[in-house]
N, C-alpha and C positions, 0 to 999 in steps of 0.2 A: 092575499091581503094589501090591500092598493098599496100601493107604492107612487113617485115621484118624486125624480132629480131631478134637478134642472142642473144646465150650464154654462157656457159660456159667459159669461160675467167678462170683465175688467174697466178695467182707463183707457177709455181712447178720448180725440181732441172735438173739438164741438167740427160739428161736418161730415164726420166721420159717421164706421157703421158695423154695428156689431151684431151677431146671429146669436140670440138663445136658443135652447133644444131641453126640450122637459119630455123623459125619458117615465114613458106609463109603463104600469105591473098589475099586474092584476084585477083590472075595471071589471063591471058587469056587466050587461045588458042596463041594467036599470043608469048609468052614468053614462051620456050620450055627451055632457058635450067639454072641455077643457078649456079651458080659456088662463088671464094673464093677467096677474096685478099686481100693481108699486104700491114703495109707500117710501115716502121720503125723512129724513130724518125730520123729531117732531112738525108731520102731516100727521091724515091718515091715510089709509090706504087707498088708493084709487083702480076700477077696471081701466087696462089696455087695450082687451083683447076677447077673438072668444070666437068657437069651432068646433060644429059638431061632429061628429066621433066619424060618419061619411064626409066628413069636408063639405060638403055639398054648401056651410053657410053657416059666414063668420061676419060679426062685426070687429066694430075702433071704434075709441073714444076719439071724440070730436080733438084731442093734443097728440093723436097720432096717425092722425088720417090722411092718408097721401101718403106717408113714412112709411111704415109696419104693413108688413105683406107675417099673416100666422099663415100657416098651414103645416101640411096633416105629411108627413113621411112611414109609410104605410108599411111597408118592409122593417122596418128600423120600430113601429112603436112610438112614434116619440110626437111632439110638434113641436116646431119651430114657433118662431120670430123674429123673423127677418128688421133688423131698424136700421133708417137709414137720416141722415139727412140727422143724428146726433149733437140737440142741446143742450148746454148746462143745466135744464130744468129739467132735462129727463133722470138724472140721479137720482138712483131711488135701490132699496129692494125690487128684483123681483121675483116674484113667485109666480107658482104654476100652481092649477087645480083643477078639482075634476069635481062632475059634480053630473045632477041629472039633467038641470036646464041650463036659459043663461041668467035664471036671477038664482041660481042656487047652488051654493058646491059645499060638497062634503067631506075635503081630501088635500091641504094640500102638500106644497112642497115646502124642506125646509131653505129655501129662495139663492140667488147671485147674488153681488152688489152690482151694479151697473153705478160709473164717476168717470163723467163727463167735462173733462174741466178749459176751459175758456183759451 
């Protein structure tokens, strides 16, 4: 049974940093991509970043490129999203997702709230 558990959200001032973590369990060989998405109030869910399970391939949304880094912690079976220089527009619920490719995600976590105050 696949489980994704996010942690690390919280309240931070603009310009600050947060590290989100996604603990992955029950992964199969067909699920090779982990992505982070976010959804702000009244807006559609949007892609933030993704990484292959090997860690060799990453991609980022333009909105966070240069400010965020996605990486794997092999020992802990987690995928982290380090976000720096946070802006109020980064405020959203952040979700971790697991799928076969960067375009198709089948499993989702429950989300973690990130609030950036101005």
